N, C-alpha and C positions, 0 to 999 in steps of 0.2 A: 641665455639659451634662445635660439631663434626658432625652434620647433616645439610642437606639442607632441608628446609620445603617449600612446595608449597601449597597455599591455593586452595583447591578443591571447596569449597563453604563457604559462610559466610563472616565474616569480623573480623579483629583483630586490636588491637592497641598495639604498643610497646613503652614503656616509659623508657628513660634513667635516670640516677641519677640526671642530671641537668635539667630535665623537658622537654627535647625534645621528641616529640611524632611523630612516623610514623604510618600510617594506611595502612593496607593491605587488598585487596579484592581478588576475584576470579582470579587465574593465577598469582598473585604476589608471590614472594618468599623472604625468609630471611634465615639467618644462613649460615653455611659452610665457614665462613670468615677467620678463623685462618691463614691468609696469608698477613701480620702478624696480630695478634689480636690487635684490637683497643680498646681504653678506652670506646668508644661508645658501643661496643659489650660485654664488660665484665660485666656490671651491668645494665641489661635490664630486665624489667618486661613485660610480654606479657599477654594480657587479650582478651577475646572474646567480640566483640561488638554485634554480632549476632551468633546464633548457627552455628558452623563451623566444617568442616572436612579438615584435612591436609594430604598431602602425605609427608612421611619422607624418605629421601634418605641418607643413612649413608655415611659419608665422604670417607670411603674405596671404595665405588662404583665409585666415580668420582675423587679421589685424583691423579690418574695417567693419566688423560685425559687433556692435556694442554689447549685445546680450552674451556673446561668447566671452568677450573680454571681461565683462562683469562677473560671470561665473568663475573664470580663472582667478580673478582678483579675490572673490569671495572664498574660494577653495584654498587659495594660498594663505589668506588671513586665518582661516580655521586651523590650517597646519601649523602656522607660526604661533598661534595662541596656545597650542599644546606643546610647543618647543621651548625648553628652558636653556639658557646659556650656561 
């Protein structure tokens, strides 16, 4: 995924190939992970649970800002640590 998405309003669900589902609401974010790409992020379906608006930030905007990349990496690790195959 080449962009970071932030939920402005509404709610979404993201479902991986193995059936793991994450839910996202206002101010949650997803995407921008390609560091390194994980199996979890390669095959994901996203659907809206409620009418939603998202902010999209292209990876080129944050790709060279180390603290942003670190926070994304840290958040991704926390999500995966709670995710069981």
